[in-house]
C-alpha positions as CSV (number, residue, x, y, z in Angstrom):
1,X,-15.7,-6.0,4.9
2,X,-13.0,-4.0,6.7
3,X,-10.4,-6.2,5.1
4,X,-11.6,-5.4,1.6
5,X,-11.5,-1.6,2.3
6,X,-8.0,-1.9,3.7
7,X,-6.8,-3.7,0.6
8,X,-8.6,-1.3,-1.8
9,X,-6.9,1.7,-0.1
10,X,-3.4,0.1,-0.2
11,X,-3.8,-1.1,-3.8
12,X,-5.0,2.4,-4.7
13,X,-1.8,3.8,-3.3
14,X,0.2,1.4,-5.5
15,X,-1.8,2.4,-8.5
16,X,-1.2,6.1,-7.9
17,X,2.5,5.3,-7.6
18,X,2.4,3.5,-11.0
19,X,0.6,6.4,-12.6
20,X,3.2,8.9,-11.2
21,X,6.1,6.6,-12.2
22,X,4.9,5.9,-15.8
23,X,3.9,9.6,-16.3
24,X,0.4,8.5,-17.5
25,X,-1.1,11.8,-16.5
26,X,1.0,14.6,-18.1
27,X,2.4,16.9,-15.4
28,X,4.9,19.7,-15.5
29,X,8.1,18.8,-17.4
30,X,10.1,20.6,-14.7
31,X,9.1,18.2,-12.0
32,X,9.1,14.9,-14.0
33,X,11.9,13.4,-11.9
34,X,10.2,14.4,-8.7
35,X,7.0,12.7,-9.7
36,X,8.9,9.5,-10.7
37,X,10.6,9.4,-7.3
38,X,7.3,10.0,-5.6
39,X,5.8,7.2,-7.8
40,X,8.5,4.7,-6.6
41,X,7.9,5.8,-3.0
42,X,4.1,5.3,-3.3
43,X,4.6,1.9,-4.7
44,X,7.1,0.8,-2.0
45,X,4.8,2.3,0.7
46,X,1.8,0.5,-0.6
47,X,3.6,-2.8,-0.7
48,X,5.0,-2.2,2.8
49,X,1.5,-1.4,4.1
50,X,0.1,-4.6,2.6
51,X,2.8,-6.8,4.0
52,X,2.6,-5.0,7.4
53,X,-1.2,-5.5,7.5
54,X,-0.9,-9.2,6.7
55,X,1.6,-9.7,9.5
56,X,-0.4,-7.8,12.1
57,X,-3.6,-9.7,11.0
58,X,-1.9,-13.0,11.5
59,X,-0.6,-11.9,14.9
60,X,-4.1,-10.8,15.9
61,X,-5.7,-14.2,14.7
62,X,-3.1,-16.2,16.6
63,X,-3.6,-14.1,19.8
64,X,-7.4,-14.6,19.5
65,X,-6.9,-18.4,19.1
66,X,-4.6,-18.5,22.1
67,X,-7.2,-16.7,24.2
68,X,-9.9,-19.1,23.1
69,X,-7.7,-22.1,24.0
70,X,-7.1,-20.9,27.5
């Protein structure tokens, strides 16, 4: 269950980034470039968090398997 929540939060960050990047929700015209940059950062951060989570989870599983084999 915890894995599902982790992925939902990380995917939500990516979706927020897409919304900011594509200007789906109209915001101030003065800050349009700022919101696009923030959108790109949100998308990259969400992807980074998903990849980092997968790597850490694989490390955790291999550590647990090593401890069981000992």
